[in-house]
N, C-alpha and C positions, 0 to 999 in steps of 0.2 A: 288921268285914269289911275285911279288908285291901284297900287300894286297888289297883286293877289297874294294873300298870306299863305305861306307854305304850311302844309299839314305834317311835315316831317319834323321830328324832334331834333333839336340842335344840342349836341353834347358839349358840355363845358370843356374848355381847353385852358391849359396853363402855360402855353408857349407853343411856338411853332414846331418844336421837336416832338411835342406830345402826339401830334397827329401821326407822325411816323412810328412812334413807339407804342401807340395804343395797342392793347392786346386784350381780346375778348375770347371767351370760350363759347362755343356753340353747344347745342343740346347734346351732340354726340360726344363732346369732350368732357362732359360733367360726370363726376363719380358719385354714384348713388349708393349709400350704405345698404347693407343687407336688411331686408324687412322694412325698408322705408318706402312709403307710397309714392308713385310717380305722378299722382294728381297734383301734388303740391309743386312738383317741378314744372308741370305744364301750366299751371296757374301763374307761376312766376314768369313763365314765358309770355303769357298773354298780357301781363302788366307791362312788360317791356316792349310790347308791339309798337307803341307810339314813338319809341325812340328811333333815332336815325340808324340806318343799317351800319353794322360794325364790320370791321375787317375780319375776313376769314383767315385761315392758316395760309391759304395761298396768297392772301394779300399782305401778309405780315412782312416785316422788314427782313431782308436777307441776312443782315448781320446777326440778328437775334436767332435766326435759324441755325447759323453756324455755331453759335455759343451752345445752343441746346444740343446740337449733334455732338459737340465735343464732350459735353458733360455726360451725355448718355453713353457714348463709347467708353469713356473712362469707367463709368459705373458698370458697364457690361464686362469689361476686362477683369475688374476686381471680383465680380461675382462668379466668373467662370472658374479661376484656379487659385484664388486667395493670395497670390504673390509668392515670393521666394521663401518666407518664414512660415508659411502656413503648415508644412509637415512638422516642423520643429515645434510649433505651437500645439499641434495635435498630440505630438509625443509627450510634451510636458504635461499636457492635460491628462492623458491617460496614465502617466506615471504618478501624478498626484492622486488620481483615483485609486490606482492599485496600491499605492503607499498607505492610503487611508484604510483600505480593506486589510492590507497586511498588518498594519498596526492593530487593527481591531482583532485580527486572528491571533497575533502574537500575544496581545494582551489577554485574550481568553485563555491561551495555553499557559501563560504565566500564572494567571489566577487558578487555573485547574491544577497545575503541578505544585504551585505554592500551597494550595489547600491540602495536598497530599502530605506535606511536610509537617513535623511537629510544630507546636507553637514556639515562636521565637523566644519567648520568656524561658523556655526550658532548654535552650541551646547552651551548651558549655563546651569548653575546650577539653578534649580527652587528655588524661594524664599521660605524660611521656613515660614510656617503659623505663623502669628503674635501671640505673647503671651501677656497676660495682667497680670502683676504682681501687686497684691493688697497688700498694706502694712497698718499696724496699725499706731497709733499716735507715737509709739516709733520706727518705722522703721522696725519692725519685719514683716515677711511675713504672711499674713492671708491665701492666696491661690493664685494659678495661674489659669487663665482661658484662654481658647483658644483650638484650635484643638490639639496641642501637649501636653498641660497640664503643661508646664514648660518652663522656659527661657533657652536660649542657653548659655553655658559656654565655655570659652576658655580652651584649654587642660591643661594649667598650673594652672587654677583655680580649677580643679577637684581634688578629692583625688587621689594620685598617684596609689593607689591600683586598681582603676577602669580600666584605660587603660591596666595595666599589666594583670589583670584577664581576660579581654576580649581577648587580644592577645594570652595568653597562651592556651585558650580553642578554639579560633576561627581561629587564623592565627599565628602560631609560627614564621614563617619566613617573617612576614609582612615587616620588614625593609630591606630585602634582595632580594625579588622577584620583578618582573616587572609588577605586576598586576595579573598574573596567576602563580600559584605555581604547576609545574609538579610533584614535589615530593609529595606535598600534595594530588594531584589527585590520584597518584599511591597508596599512603598509604590509602586513603579513599576507593579505589577500593579493596585493599587487606583486609582491615578491614571489609568491607561489605561482602566479600566472607567468611570470617571466623566468621562472626556473632558478631564481637566486634567493632562496630564503635565508635570511640572516638572523631573524629574531622571531620567536613565536608570538602568537596573538594573545595568549593568556598572560595576565599580569602576575606578579609575585603573590598578590592577595588571592587571585583565583587558584593558583597552584597550591597555596597553603590550604585553601578551603577544600580542594580535591584531596590533598594528602590527609587532612584531618577527618573529614566526614564522609567522603564519597568513594565509590569503587572506580576502578580505572576504565570502566566501560565507556565507549564512545557513542553515547546516545543523546538525542535532543533533550530528553528529560534531565539527564545528568548535567548538561550544559546550563540549562535554566536554573537548576538547583545550585550550581556552582556560582552563577551570577548573584542569586539571592543571598547565598552565604557570604559572598565577597562584600556585598553591601553591609551585611551585619557585622563582619569583622572590622570594616572601616569605621563603623560607628561605635564599636565596642572597645577597640584598642587603638593605641597610637601607631604611627608609622614605624617607629623604632621597635616597638613590641612585636609588630607583625613581621618585620624583617628578622628579628632575633629568633622568633619561633620558626620561621621558614629555614634559616640557616642551621638550626639545631635539629631539624627533623627531616630535611630533604635527603633523598637517597643518592649516594655517590658510588654505588657499586661495591662488590666484594663484601657484602654484608655490613657496610659502613653507613650509618645514618647520622647525619650531622657533620659539621666541619671538623670537630675534634676527632671523631672516629676516623674520618677520611684522612686527616693529616697524619695520624699515627699509623694508619694502615699503609699508606703509600710512601710517606717520608719519614716515619718513625720520629716524629716530633709533634709538639702541641700546636694547635691552631693559633696560639698566641705568637708563635715564632716563625710562621711561614713567610717566605720572601715573595717578591712580586711575581716572579716566574711560577712559583709553586701555587700561588693564589690563582693565577690565570689558568693553570692546568686543572685545578679543582673546579673552577667555574665552568670550564669547557666540558667537564664530565656530565653536566646536568642535561645536555642534549641527548646523549646516549651513553649511560654509565658503563655498560659492558663493552661496547664497541670501541669507545674512546679511552678505555682504561690505560694508563701509562704502564701498568704491569703486563697487559696483554699486547698492546700495540703502541710502543713508545713514539713511533713516527707520527701516527694519526693524532695522538695526544698532543705532540709538540705543534703540529699544524693548527690544531684547534686552539691551543693556547696563544698562538700568534694572532689569530683572529680576535681573541678576547683582548689582547694587548692593544690591537688597533682600535677597538671600540672604546677602550679606556682612554686612549689618547684623544679620540674624537669628543669624548664627553669632558675632557679637561681634568681627569683624575690624575694623570701622569704627564710628565714633560717629554719632549723629544729625547732628551738625554736619558731619562728613565727608560724610555722605550728601546733605545739603542743598547743600553746596558743589559736589559732583560733579554733582548733578542740575541745578544752575543753570548750569553751564558749557556753552557751545555745543559741538556735536559737532565732533570733529577733522576737518579736511579731509584725507581719505585720497586718495592719488593713484590715478587710474584705471588706471595701468600704470607700468612703469618709465619714467622720464622724466629728461631732463637730458643735456647734451652729454658729461658725464663718462663716460657709459656707452659711447660710441664708443671712448674710450680704454681702458675696462675690457675691451671685447671684443678689442681689439688686444692687450692684456696677456695675455689667456687664450691666444691663438694663440702669442704669443712664449714664454710659459712652457712650453707643450707642445713647442715647438721646441727650447728650451734644455735642459730636464731630462726631457722626456717627460711622460706622463700622471701627475699627482701621485697618490701612494698614501696620503698623510697630509695633514692640514691644513697649509697653508703660508701664510706672510705674504709678499706681494710688495710691495716698496718701489719706487715708480716715480719718474719725473722730472717728473711732472705737478704743476703749481701750480694749485690750485683757484681761487685769486683770478684768475689769467689765464684759466682755463677759463670761469669765469662771465663775464668781460669779453668773451671771444671769442664766446660764444654770444649775448650781448646785442648786440654790434656787428652780427653777421650778421642777427639778427632785426629790429633797428631799421631797417636799410637795406631788407630785404625787405618789411617791413610798410609802410614809407613809400613806396617807389618800385617794389618788385617787381611789384606788380599791374599798374600802368599800362605797365610796360616788359616784361611777359611773362617775368619771371625768377622761378622758383619754388623753386630750390634754391641752396645755397651750401655751401662747405666751407672750412676753415682749418687750417693747420699752422703752428706757431711753434716754432723751435728756437734753442738758444743756440750759442755758438761751437764747442762740442764735438760738436754734433749731438743733444744731449739734447732730447727733445720736451717743451716746457713747456706747450703747449696744443694740443688737437686737437678739431675739430668736424667730424663726418662728414656732417652734413646739417641741414636746418632743424628737424626734430622727431624725436627718437629714438623716441617712442611711435608715430609713424606709419610710420617706416621706419628699420630698424636697419642698412641698408646703409651702409658707411663709404666715402663718396665721396672722402675725403682719402687713403685708402690703396689701396682696391681698384679704384677707377674709373680708367681710363686714357683720356685725352683729348688732342687736339692742343693744344700749348702756344701755338701762334701765334708772335708776335714775342718772347714770353718765352724762346724758345730762342736768340735772337740773341746773348746774351752768350757762348755757347760758340763762335760763329762769330768774334766779335771777339777773344776770347782766343786763338784759334788764329791769327788774323792777327797779333796782337802777337808771338806766339812766332815767327812766320815772318818778322818784320822790320818790320811796320808799326808805327806809333805813333799816338796820338790825333790828331795834327795832319797826318797823311798825307792828301793831297788825292786824292779819288776822284770821278769824274764820275757824277753822278746823271742818267741818261738812259735812254731805253727800250733794253732789251737782249733778245736772244733766246738761249736756251741750248737747243740742239736744237730741239724743237717747243714749248718752254715759254717764255712771256714773262711775267715778273713785273711787277707794276704797283704803284705806291704807293697808299696808302689814299686820298689826296686827288686821285689821278689827275693829278698834275702833277709836274714835275721841277725840281730846284734847280740843276742844273748842277754844276760843280766844288765839292765841299764837303769839309771835313775829316771824318775818321772820327768824331770826338766829336759833330759836328753830326748826322751820319747816324744815330748811335746814339740821340741825344736825340729825334730826330723820326722814328725808326723807318722809315728809307727802305729799302724792300724791294729796289730795284734794286742798291743798294750792298751789302747783305748777300748777295745772289745772286752778285755779282761776287767778293766775298771768298771765298765757298765755292769757286768755281771757281779762284780764285787760289791758295789754299792746299791745295785738294783735299778732297773730301767725307770721305775716310777720316780725315784729320787732325781734322776737326770731330767726327766720331763718336767718335774716340779721346779727344778732349778731354772730351766729355760723359760718357763712361764713366769717365774718370779722376776727374772731379769728383764722381761719385756717381749718375749716371743709369744704371740697370741695364736698362731696357727696351731691346728690340731696336730699332735705328734704321737705316733704310735709307740707305746712303751715296750720296745723289744730291743734286742742286743744290737741290731743293725743301726740304731740311731747313733752309735758311736762314730759311724762313717757318714752321718748326715743324710739319711735316706728319706726323711720326712721333709716336705716342701715348706719353705718359709719365704717371706718377701725380704728384699734387700733392706728396706727401711727398718723393719722390726729387728732384723739381725744386727744392723749397725747400731741402733739405739741400745740394744742389749749389751754390746761391747762397751758402751759409754759407762756402764756401771762399774767396770773394772777401772776405767780411767779416773772417775771422780771419787774413788775410794769406797765404793759399795752402795751408792744411792741409786735408786731407780731413775732413769732418764727417759721419761715418757716423750716420744717424739711429737712435736707440734710445730705448726707453721703460721698460725694466726695468732697475732699478739694482741690486737685491739680492733674492734669494729665500732664505728661511729657514723652518724648521719652527717649531712652536709652542714648542719647547724652546730656540730660538735657534741651532740648528745651521745654518750657512750652506751652502746648496746651490748657489748661483751668485752671483757678484758681477761686475758689468761693470767693465771697465777701458779707458777711452778717453783715458788721459792722455798717450799718445805716438803721435798720429796721424801718418801719412806726409805729407810735403809733396808737393802735386800741382801747384802753380804757384810760379814764382819770385816773389820779393818785388816786383821792378819791374813784372811783369805784373799782379800783384794790385793794386798801387797804381794803375797806369794804368787798370785796369778800374773801380776805385772812383771815379776821377776822371770817367770817361766816364759811368758809371751815375748818379752824383750829378747830372750835367747833365740826365738824363731827368726827375728830380723837380724840379730847379731851373728848367729852361727848356723841357722837352719834354712828352711825353705823360703823365707822372706827376705833374703839378703838384698834383693834388688830394690827394696823399699827403704834402704838406709838414708837418713837425712843428716847432713853435716851439722854438727853441733847440737843435735836433738837426740834424746832418748826416745826410741820408737818401739812399740810393742804391737803385735798383731798376729794374725793367723791366716794362712792360705787355705784354699779349698778347691778341689778338683773332682768332678763327678765322673761316673763311668763313661768310658770311651771319649773323654774330653768334650762332653756336650756343654759343660758349664765350667767356668773358672772364676774364682772370687779371691779377693784379698780385702780383709777388714783390719785396719790398723789405726793406731792413735798415738798422739803425743800427749803431753800434759794439758794441751789447749783444746784439741779437737779430735773427733773420731770420724773416720771416713771409710765407707765401704764401696767397692767397685766390682762390677760383674761384667764379664765378656762372654759372648756366645752367639747363638743364632736363634731367630724366632721360631724356626721350624725344627729346632732340636738337632740340626745337622752336626756331625762330628767336626771338631776343629783338629788341626794338625799338631797334636801333642802340646796344646796350650794349657799350662797349669796355672794355678793361682799365684805362684811365685814368678810367673812370666809377664804377660801383657798387663794383667791387673796391677801387679806390684810396680811395674814401670810407670803406668798412668798415675798410680797413687803417689809416687815420688814426685812426678812433675807437678801435679796439682798441689800437694802439700808444701812443696818448696815455695810456691807463690802464696799459699794460705798463711804460712808462718812468718812471712815478712812483716816486720813491725813488732813482733813479739820477742821477748827475752827468753832464751831457752831455759827451761826449768825441768828438774827431774820428775820422773813419774811418781805417782803416789806410792809410798812405802819404802822408797830408796833412802837409806841412811836415816830411817825413822825409828829404828829399834824394834819394829814389829817383827818378831821371829816366831815361826812355827816350831813345834817340838823337834828334837834331833831325829835324823832318819833312823829307820829300823830296817835292817837288811833281813830279807827272807832267807830261810834255810835252803841251801843249795845241796844238790847231790854230791857225794864225795867222788873225786876224780880217781881214775885207775892208774896206779903207778907201776913201774917196771918190777918193783918188788912184789906187788900183788900178783903180777902175771907169773913171775918165777915161782912164787909160793903156791901157785895153782897146781903145780905138778905134784905137790905133796898131798896125798889123799886126806881129805877132811880139812885142809887148810882154808879152802874157799868158804867154809861155813863159819870160820872164826871171825869175830868182829871186835875191834878195839873200842872200848867204852870211851866216849868223849869226856874230856875234862868238864867239870861242872860249869866253868866260866866261859867255855867256848861258844855257847849259844844264849840268846836272850831268854828271859823267862817267858812262860806261856802268856799269850796275850789275853787281855781282859776286854770284854765288850764295853764300849763307852756307855755311860749312863746318860740317857736322853733327858735333858732338862725340860721340865714341864713349864708351860707358859704361866705367868702369874694369873691367879684367879681373876676373872673379870676382864682379861685382856686377850686379844687375838694373838695366836701364836705366829711366829715368823712364817711358817709354811705349814701346810697340812698334807704331809706325804701320804700317798696311798699305801695301804697295808701290803706288806710283802707276802707272797704265797708261802705256804709251809715249806720247810727245807726239803721234805720228801718229794715235792713236786717241782723243785727248781732244776733247771737244766744245768748239768755239770760241764765244766770245761775239760775237753779231752784232746789228746793229740790228733792231728789231722792226718789221714792217710795220704800218700802222694798221688799226684795225677788228678786232682780235682778239676772239673770244668769251671770256666768263668761264670760269675753270677753278677747281675746288674744291681749291685748295692753300693756303688761308689768306691772310689779309690781302688779299683781293680780287685775287689773282693771275689772270692770263689765259693761255690757251694756244690753239693752233689745233686740235689733235686730242686724242684721248685718250692719245696717246703721251707719256710723260714721260721726261726724261733719267734714265737709270738706268745707273750705272757700278758696280754693287754687286759686291764680291768674294764669294767663297763665304761661307756663314753662319759667324758667329764660333764658334770652339771654346772653350768654357768650360773652365777648369782644374778639376781634381778638387775636388769639393765644391760646384761651381756648376752643372755640367751634369746631375747626377743627378736633380735636382728641377725641371727646367725645366717651366714651365706648359704644359699643353695648351691648344688654342684655347678661349677662353671662360673660362679660369681665370686666377687671379692668382698669380704667383710672388713670394714674399717678396723684397723688395729687398735684404735682407742676405745672400742666398745667393750673390750674385755676388762673386767675388774675382779681381781682375785682378792681373797681376804686380806692380804697384806697391803692393799691399796688404801685402806681407810684406818687411820690411827694404829698402824702396825708398830709394835714395840721394837726397839733396837735390839738385835740379837745379842746374846751375851758375847763378851770379848773372847771367850775361850772356845767358841765354836770352831771345830776342826782341830782342837788342841789335844786330841787323844793320841797316844803313841802308835796305835795300830788299828786297823779296821776290825770290826767284830769277827770272831773266829768262825762264825757260821755263815758269813756272807761270801758266797762264791768261792772259787778256788783258783789260784794261780797255777798255770801249767808247770809241771815238773816231770822230768823223764821218769818212765815206769821202771821199777826195780827189775833188773835182769840178771842172769847168771854171769859171774865174772869170767872174763876170757883168760884161758890158761895158755902156757907155752905149748902144750900139746895141741891145743886148738889152732895156734898159729902155725905150727909145723904141719898140721894136717890141712891147712888152708881154710879152716872154718872161722 
């Protein structure tokens, strides 16, 4: 019987194992895509209806089920929490997203703030403020003046320690970054978080950009502009140029900009010469210039310097041996402020330069006439005397000016301590000179016909309501002029002023170099008009040099840094203001002041010295102005508030300080006589004035005979000199300026006559213990002087000081040499003043004596 054919589909097989591994999906397990019709799926099922039944999931092999379960569990675990790194991955993801947005935002801000800045093509480095380098006669630097306080130096001219120290503490990767140091910013951020900041985040280029172009405001806009400018600087200049600009402009405190100014300010040396420790100290200042200043807090400055030295060692700029040596050195003594008398001269130089060439626009080098050796000697002499005797004598201040025969200022001290007071008392202070003004009186008398041996009566006199009195309040009687000068007799000087005329004395003072306004009255004999020490001292130089004007000057030459001369002084052809005989006679009389008179404390071994002391009322001021054949020096002692000193005269403290200074100043010179000594220049022989006859015992006895007192013996014709003749005034040659233009004298009828002074007059403040009855003072002043063009435009207002070189009198330009016989007349004119003589009184008789009358 034939076998019945099965109607079931037989599935092909590829081995016995296939039956076990066969896997089919039923309709429930099929995945139908969205939008897909199910009809097709059912149709497919119908087509497979003839196939043999397949295994269901329940019929599947157990091993396969386990594999699927394992894979599914693993998949479920990964999908539930993402594993251990899932949070980190999410953090990185969001950081990247935020960074992108931050970059976009920052980029937008950069574009915005960059658009606010000018075009890069117009960016230029601003000029460094001009510096004024002031040098002494030997080329050494006295001071630097200007906004920066020091000159600019090339990088190769600086001490090598300076740039190394600055880079090690401020920007270690200066030569490797492009203007901004990302690593430096990161390190600064970390250090700030940990509380140990060692180095700022800004590079040297950024700091330079901030110093050159930007304000110190801490804003986001400024920081962006700083970065952009740093990029521009890096593309425009080399690294060495950027470093040099930074070191020459950065602020080091105490008004010092740049390494040169800071080196001189703190260590009084050039930046070329600073050592390792000093360089570390300067580099340490950059963090906090005021707080870390070695002048303010030496300990803090030293600690900061040690930090800098450590960074220099880390960077390999120095060795361990260098580090130990620098650490072992004591800290440098930094000055607390600008100090030294040379700064008084430097301040005067600044004023002079501005007057001569205007405000400098470029760096200039000013060569001066100052000798630093003499400057130091002058400062020491004043301080020695003040420290030794100033306290007990109530003298707190002093000033000194020293000039040579041409008027060049060799030394100037404007006060006791420049750090405490910068006011220059030698130039800007005007005070009464006292008897130091008398040489102008005596020189006028010599020109009027007097000579050193002319006899004048020292006795009480009255001029109007004013009665001068000698310092010792006693009178010497008839004395020669030389004696009156040596012992500073006030009554004689007052008589001479009235004899020659106050206007002549004022003219003489102006001619010799005193520019201050002087009242032409009799009291000028005692120096009641105020003058500066500089103009008074330079006026005395005309006696020293034989009669030539010595215009004081301190600026010798001005040039720029390229050597182009902007100004050069020329005082080689000064005008003659005194005839040679008058100058020689004045030297003879003034040498007696030092040899025998009030200036004995100023004697110098081996040198002829001439000079004059001066003391004002109540000892407010004391002066001594003296000279050798080489140099003239004036010294003042007193107090700024005008307080009385304790009997300090010009022959006391000033003369002592003068001797100490001039002893040093004259070293190296060969002693030479003063002008006119042993030169044959002689004034006419002296003429004695007629004196009243003395009363003898015979006259007294003869008085008892009636009528005898009226009898007079006629003097022999040869007993008295002939009547004086008025000197003939020589007219100046036609077409030439005269030596001087004296003011016209008032008519004789209006002149004040010299009269005896009644006893018991009260004191009056007109210098040298003068006395007067009332507040009225003889005043015969003409209208105020009219200055020539160039001198009147800049006259000082009350309370201000007008520079002494602005005055130009007629004799300053092409003045002819005065005739050699000026002052060569035998006697002054008979109608000029009167010398005091006792009034004619009745003779005393024996009867008067017996009666007690």
